[in-house]
N, CA, C and O atoms as a DFTB+ gen file, in Angstrom:
420 C
 N C O
     1  1      87.839      72.551      56.221
     2  2      86.854      73.909      57.233
     3  2      85.969      72.974      57.866
     4  3      85.566      71.879      57.474
     5  1      85.722      73.677      59.026
     6  2      84.637      73.302      59.780
     7  2      83.548      73.960      60.000
     8  3      83.518      75.188      60.075
     9  1      82.430      73.121      60.141
    10  2      81.031      73.992      59.970
    11  2      80.856      74.733      61.225
    12  3      81.072      74.031      62.213
    13  1      80.573      75.781      61.438
    14  2      80.530      76.437      62.769
    15  2      78.592      76.223      63.160
    16  3      77.735      76.541      62.335
    17  1      78.351      75.800      64.170
    18  2      76.911      75.433      64.825
    19  2      76.700      76.371      65.844
    20  3      77.423      76.886      66.697
    21  1      75.630      76.449      65.562
    22  2      75.029      77.618      66.795
    23  2      73.587      77.505      66.842
    24  3      72.925      77.463      65.805
    25  1      72.909      77.438      68.347
    26  2      71.670      77.325      68.568
    27  2      70.686      78.627      67.750
    28  3      69.462      78.499      67.743
    29  1      71.272      79.718      67.159
    30  2      70.438      80.622      66.633
    31  2      70.226      80.323      65.224
    32  3      71.060      79.740      64.532
    33  1      69.053      80.749      64.796
    34  2      68.716      80.761      63.495
    35  2      67.987      81.667      62.675
    36  3      67.900      82.731      63.287
    37  1      67.515      81.719      61.746
    38  2      66.554      82.945      60.818
    39  2      65.736      83.734      61.787
    40  3      65.818      84.960      61.720
    41  1      64.867      83.121      62.782
    42  2      64.055      83.947      63.831
    43  2      64.024      84.080      64.983
    44  3      63.088      84.310      65.749
    45  1      65.737      83.843      65.236
    46  2      66.063      83.959      66.609
    47  2      66.003      85.962      66.659
    48  3      65.790      86.720      65.712
    49  1      66.304      86.345      68.259
    50  2      65.685      87.557      68.226
    51  2      66.999      88.110      68.724
    52  3      67.910      87.290      68.843
    53  1      67.313      89.740      69.126
    54  2      68.240      90.336      69.711
    55  2      68.345      89.967      70.814
    56  3      69.444      89.640      71.260
    57  1      66.944      89.911      71.727
    58  2      67.155      89.371      73.070
    59  2      67.721      88.192      73.423
    60  3      68.534      87.944      74.314
    61  1      67.049      87.295      72.393
    62  2      67.440      85.787      72.763
    63  2      69.105      85.480      72.692
    64  3      69.601      84.437      73.118
    65  1      69.891      86.608      72.060
    66  2      71.393      86.591      71.505
    67  2      71.874      87.235      72.457
    68  3      73.097      87.107      72.515
    69  1      71.377      87.971      73.349
    70  2      72.175      88.789      74.411
    71  2      71.598      87.735      75.633
    72  3      72.292      88.000      76.615
    73  1      70.982      87.048      75.863
    74  2      70.607      86.475      77.026
    75  2      71.967      85.867      77.720
    76  3      72.894      85.284      77.158
    77  1      71.812      86.168      79.063
    78  2      73.099      85.848      79.602
    79  2      74.270      86.374      79.506
    80  3      75.309      85.871      79.933
    81  1      74.159      87.408      78.942
    82  2      75.277      88.555      79.105
    83  2      75.098      90.014      79.671
    84  3      74.400      90.939      79.257
    85  1      75.913      89.929      80.702
    86  2      76.071      91.062      81.473
    87  2      76.860      92.487      81.229
    88  3      78.025      92.683      81.574
    89  1      76.040      93.413      80.593
    90  2      77.099      94.424      80.286
    91  2      76.841      96.228      81.266
    92  3      76.805      97.406      80.912
    93  1      76.718      95.474      82.585
    94  2      76.633      96.226      83.601
    95  2      77.529      97.119      83.795
    96  3      78.574      96.718      84.308
    97  1      77.418      98.528      83.470
    98  2      78.402      99.358      83.707
    99  2      79.220      99.443      82.477
   100  3      80.393      99.806      82.564
   101  1      78.636      99.104      81.221
   102  2      78.996      99.470      79.669
   103  2      78.390     100.609      79.292
   104  3      77.338     101.014      79.788
   105  1      78.907     101.068      78.566
   106  2      77.875     102.134      77.685
   107  2      77.778     102.136      76.443
   108  3      78.851     102.249      75.851
   109  1      76.427     102.010      75.533
   110  2      76.792     101.673      74.252
   111  2      75.569     103.093      73.610
   112  3      74.688     103.728      74.189
   113  1      76.097     103.118      72.179
   114  2      75.373     104.163      71.496
   115  2      75.260     103.029      70.338
   116  3      76.105     102.306      69.809
   117  1      73.533     103.214      70.131
   118  2      72.813     102.510      69.217
   119  2      72.287     103.318      68.018
   120  3      71.131     103.644      68.288
   121  1      72.626     103.752      66.877
   122  2      72.374     104.499      65.658
   123  2      71.295     103.937      65.027
   124  3      71.553     102.798      64.637
   125  1      70.107     104.334      64.762
   126  2      68.690     104.162      64.109
   127  2      68.009     103.756      65.394
   128  3      67.590     102.609      65.244
   129  1      67.746     104.187      66.507
   130  2      67.469     103.407      67.552
   131  2      66.085     103.925      67.625
   132  3      65.573     103.785      68.736
   133  1      65.162     104.631      66.491
   134  2      63.957     104.813      66.792
   135  2      62.729     103.918      66.512
   136  3      61.612     103.918      67.030
   137  1      63.390     102.985      65.320
   138  2      62.541     101.982      65.163
   139  2      63.537     100.688      64.698
   140  3      64.766     100.725      64.760
   141  1      62.748      99.557      64.229
   142  2      63.665      98.281      63.457
   143  2      64.855      97.688      63.955
   144  3      64.826      97.604      65.183
   145  1      65.566      97.385      63.597
   146  2      66.321      96.672      63.992
   147  2      67.338      97.517      65.223
   148  3      67.954      97.057      66.185
   149  1      67.207      98.812      64.754
   150  2      67.922     100.002      65.641
   151  2      67.613      99.651      67.277
   152  3      68.390      99.288      68.160
   153  1      66.105      99.920      67.308
   154  2      65.359      99.815      68.231
   155  2      65.067      98.475      68.889
   156  3      64.415      98.501      69.933
   157  1      65.503      97.218      68.365
   158  2      65.508      95.447      69.129
   159  2      66.854      95.802      69.505
   160  3      67.086      95.532      70.683
   161  1      67.840      96.336      68.858
   162  2      69.012      96.420      69.336
   163  2      69.617      97.094      70.471
   164  3      70.628      96.745      71.081
   165  1      68.684      98.362      70.734
   166  2      68.740      98.676      71.768
   167  2      68.375      98.193      72.823
   168  3      69.192      98.091      73.738
   169  1      67.061      97.768      72.981
   170  2      66.085      96.883      73.833
   171  2      66.949      95.778      74.384
   172  3      66.836      95.465      75.569
   173  1      67.785      95.184      73.608
   174  2      68.513      94.097      73.846
   175  2      69.680      94.074      74.674
   176  3      69.930      93.195      75.499
   177  1      70.212      94.829      74.483
   178  2      71.627      95.992      74.936
   179  2      71.231      96.353      76.861
   180  3      71.891      96.084      77.865
   181  1      70.034      96.973      76.714
   182  2      69.581      97.659      77.578
   183  2      68.838      96.666      78.909
   184  3      68.577      97.023      80.058
   185  1      68.608      95.170      78.174
   186  2      68.380      94.205      79.005
   187  2      69.283      93.532      79.485
   188  3      68.962      92.723      80.356
   189  1      70.533      93.626      79.132
   190  2      71.795      93.314      79.798
   191  2      72.526      94.213      80.712
   192  3      73.562      93.912      81.304
   193  1      71.839      95.462      80.788
   194  2      72.347      96.215      81.979
   195  2      72.998      97.304      81.433
   196  3      73.099      98.292      82.160
   197  1      73.558      97.360      80.095
   198  2      74.096      98.682      79.487
   199  2      73.274      99.599      79.695
   200  3      72.047      99.525      79.632
   201  1      74.216     100.900      80.066
   202  2      73.717     102.105      79.558
   203  2      73.626     102.327      78.243
   204  3      74.674     102.422      77.604
   205  1      72.208     102.469      77.505
   206  2      72.091     102.970      76.222
   207  2      71.427     104.177      75.693
   208  3      70.300     104.622      75.909
   209  1      72.495     104.646      74.870
   210  2      72.234     105.797      74.355
   211  2      71.395     105.709      72.781
   212  3      71.891     105.107      71.829
   213  1      70.238     106.324      72.723
   214  2      69.639     106.167      71.383
   215  2      70.011     106.986      70.675
   216  3      69.796     108.103      71.146
   217  1      70.714     107.003      69.278
   218  2      71.000     108.150      68.670
   219  2      70.281     107.945      67.433
   220  3      70.413     107.028      66.622
   221  1      69.304     109.187      67.406
   222  2      68.048     109.257      66.157
   223  2      67.846     110.354      65.706
   224  3      68.087     111.318      66.433
   225  1      67.381     110.547      64.478
   226  2      67.364     111.536      63.885
   227  2      65.930     112.343      64.374
   228  3      65.840     113.569      64.444
   229  1      64.703     111.265      64.735
   230  2      63.420     111.885      65.437
   231  2      63.424     111.863      66.387
   232  3      63.358     110.652      66.598
   233  1      63.463     112.460      67.572
   234  2      63.588     112.859      68.862
   235  2      62.417     112.606      69.234
   236  3      62.533     112.303      70.421
   237  1      61.191     112.535      68.903
   238  2      60.126     112.324      69.615
   239  2      59.849     110.764      69.467
   240  3      59.190     110.043      70.216
   241  1      60.492     110.456      68.361
   242  2      60.170     108.542      68.082
   243  2      61.392     108.217      68.750
   244  3      61.346     107.028      69.068
   245  1      62.493     108.766      69.110
   246  2      63.635     108.106      69.960
   247  2      62.892     108.081      71.440
   248  3      62.991     106.967      71.954
   249  1      62.204     109.000      72.213
   250  2      61.514     109.296      73.095
   251  2      60.383     108.501      73.589
   252  3      59.967     108.359      74.739
   253  1      60.036     108.087      72.641
   254  2      58.756     107.012      72.634
   255  2      59.154     105.633      73.083
   256  3      58.620     105.120      74.066
   257  1      60.342     104.854      72.183
   258  2      61.083     104.131      72.383
   259  2      61.772     104.119      73.546
   260  3      61.619     103.177      74.323
   261  1      62.654     105.193      73.842
   262  2      63.137     104.690      75.342
   263  2      62.533     104.878      76.476
   264  3      63.044     104.718      77.585
   265  1      61.096     105.327      76.176
   266  2      60.435     104.962      77.450
   267  2      59.735     103.653      77.290
   268  3      59.437     103.111      78.354
   269  1      59.330     102.876      75.929
   270  2      59.170     101.244      76.189
   271  2      60.360     100.610      76.346
   272  3      60.192      99.467      76.769
   273  1      61.559     100.918      76.164
   274  2      62.565      99.865      76.740
   275  2      62.397     100.399      77.846
   276  3      61.401      99.873      78.344
   277  1      62.881     101.277      78.622
   278  2      62.832     101.257      79.931
   279  2      61.510     100.398      80.969
   280  3      61.691      99.605      81.893
   281  1      60.369     100.850      80.468
   282  2      58.933     100.184      80.674
   283  2      59.492      98.518      80.662
   284  3      59.159      97.922      81.686
   285  1      60.049      97.936      79.964
   286  2      59.558      96.511      79.425
   287  2      61.130      96.014      79.988
   288  3      61.112      94.783      79.999
   289  1      62.425      96.504      80.439
   290  2      63.729      96.130      80.724
   291  2      63.750      96.486      82.109
   292  3      64.586      95.857      82.757
   293  1      62.827      97.606      82.970
   294  2      63.401      97.750      84.080
   295  2      64.407      98.917      84.114
   296  3      64.428      99.779      84.993
   297  1      65.288      98.841      82.989
   298  2      66.500      99.932      82.877
   299  2      66.503     101.466      82.746
   300  3      66.139     102.130      81.775
   301  1      66.995     101.893      83.939
   302  2      66.573     103.446      83.803
   303  2      67.672     104.357      83.288
   304  3      67.563     105.581      83.364
   305  1      69.076     103.560      82.594
   306  2      69.925     104.057      82.204
   307  2      69.664     104.169      80.229
   308  3      70.530     104.034      79.365
   309  1      68.550     104.383      80.094
   310  2      68.428     104.740      78.424
   311  2      68.300     106.063      77.838
   312  3      67.158     106.489      78.008
   313  1      69.012     106.822      77.245
   314  2      68.910     108.118      77.153
   315  2      69.055     108.285      75.547
   316  3      69.561     107.503      74.742
   317  1      68.507     109.432      75.353
   318  2      67.932     109.901      73.754
   319  2      69.054     111.268      73.148
   320  3      69.115     112.311      73.798
   321  1      69.758     111.109      72.051
   322  2      70.201     111.667      71.710
   323  2      70.056     112.306      70.376
   324  3      69.932     111.298      69.680
   325  1      69.981     113.464      69.437
   326  2      70.018     113.663      67.986
   327  2      70.973     113.425      67.835
   328  3      71.935     113.755      68.529
   329  1      70.952     112.467      66.409
   330  2      72.458     112.365      65.322
   331  2      71.708     112.153      64.122
   332  3      70.606     111.631      63.955
   333  1      72.548     112.678      63.294
   334  2      72.070     112.598      61.642
   335  2      73.699     112.177      61.116
   336  3      74.548     113.063      61.010
   337  1      73.944     111.051      60.875
   338  2      74.885     110.743      60.472
   339  2      75.730     111.394      58.904
   340  3      76.930     111.595      58.719
   341  1      74.638     111.581      58.028
   342  2      74.815     112.392      57.115
   343  2      75.100     113.653      56.968
   344  3      75.268     114.234      55.895
   345  1      75.150     114.024      57.852
   346  2      75.542     115.707      58.634
   347  2      76.701     115.748      59.541
   348  3      76.817     115.575      60.754
   349  1      77.454     116.003      58.672
   350  2      79.052     116.768      59.792
   351  2      78.670     117.520      60.893
   352  3      79.182     117.323      61.995
   353  1      77.983     118.200      60.739
   354  2      77.299     119.388      61.998
   355  2      77.125     118.443      63.091
   356  3      77.738     118.315      64.150
   357  1      75.945     117.682      62.480
   358  2      75.036     116.844      63.749
   359  2      75.933     115.681      64.564
   360  3      75.765     115.273      65.713
   361  1      77.005     115.263      63.516
   362  2      78.059     114.611      64.404
   363  2      78.969     115.879      65.186
   364  3      79.149     115.956      66.401
   365  1      79.242     116.391      64.630
   366  2      80.318     117.195      65.558
   367  2      78.786     117.732      66.996
   368  3      79.156     118.061      68.123
   369  1      78.155     117.724      66.852
   370  2      77.181     118.297      68.007
   371  2      77.365     117.261      68.860
   372  3      77.931     117.411      69.942
   373  1      76.787     115.851      68.338
   374  2      76.797     114.779      69.097
   375  2      78.163     114.491      70.060
   376  3      78.278     114.277      71.267
   377  1      79.141     114.587      68.955
   378  2      80.136     114.218      69.829
   379  2      80.578     115.454      71.251
   380  3      81.128     115.215      72.326
   381  1      80.201     116.428      70.831
   382  2      80.849     117.429      71.446
   383  2      79.708     117.572      72.738
   384  3      80.028     118.156      73.773
   385  1      78.999     117.259      72.639
   386  2      77.938     116.918      74.158
   387  2      77.811     115.612      74.582
   388  3      77.017     115.364      75.490
   389  1      78.555     114.615      74.003
   390  2      78.973     113.376      75.233
   391  2      80.034     113.550      76.257
   392  3      81.169     114.021      76.184
   393  1      79.296     113.000      77.308
   394  2      79.757     112.978      78.590
   395  2      80.216     111.672      78.874
   396  3      79.779     110.630      78.384
   397  1      81.446     111.844      79.990
   398  2      81.842     110.097      80.458
   399  2      82.566     109.736      79.483
   400  3      82.737     110.401      78.461
   401  1      83.166     108.384      79.783
   402  2      84.308     107.638      79.231
   403  2      83.782     107.386      77.395
   404  3      82.599     107.257      77.079
   405  1      84.604     107.368      76.680
   406  2      84.580     106.552      75.228
   407  2      85.395     105.667      75.215
   408  3      86.590     105.954      75.137
   409  1      84.936     104.257      75.294
   410  2      85.750     103.302      74.659
   411  2      85.661     102.913      73.230
   412  3      84.711     102.207      72.895
   413  1      86.576     103.305      72.304
   414  2      86.548     102.708      71.153
   415  2      86.902     101.434      70.425
   416  3      88.043     101.146      70.786
   417  1      86.549     100.729      69.750
   418  2      87.406      99.658      69.075
   419  2      87.126      99.528      67.692
   420  3      87.739      98.704      67.013
């Protein structure tokens, strides 16, 4: 068995992990993006050039985070959409409102 080494550690940030990655032309959805790890992930992905949709329950908080991400990354392709993964009607409304391509893995 080989030991895997990495320059990253416990204090590494999402932005450090995404450094050097170009996701221009890609679309991503980040759930829980109105705070914490979701917001940090959305910021890092926006910094790579991706079009980012913040899927949140609290739209006001999501809008504040989106504005902050746009200001700090310069990425104008940051959007906010309501999504409550515990509510099937919310999931259906989110998917019905989705526009553009969908690449799922």
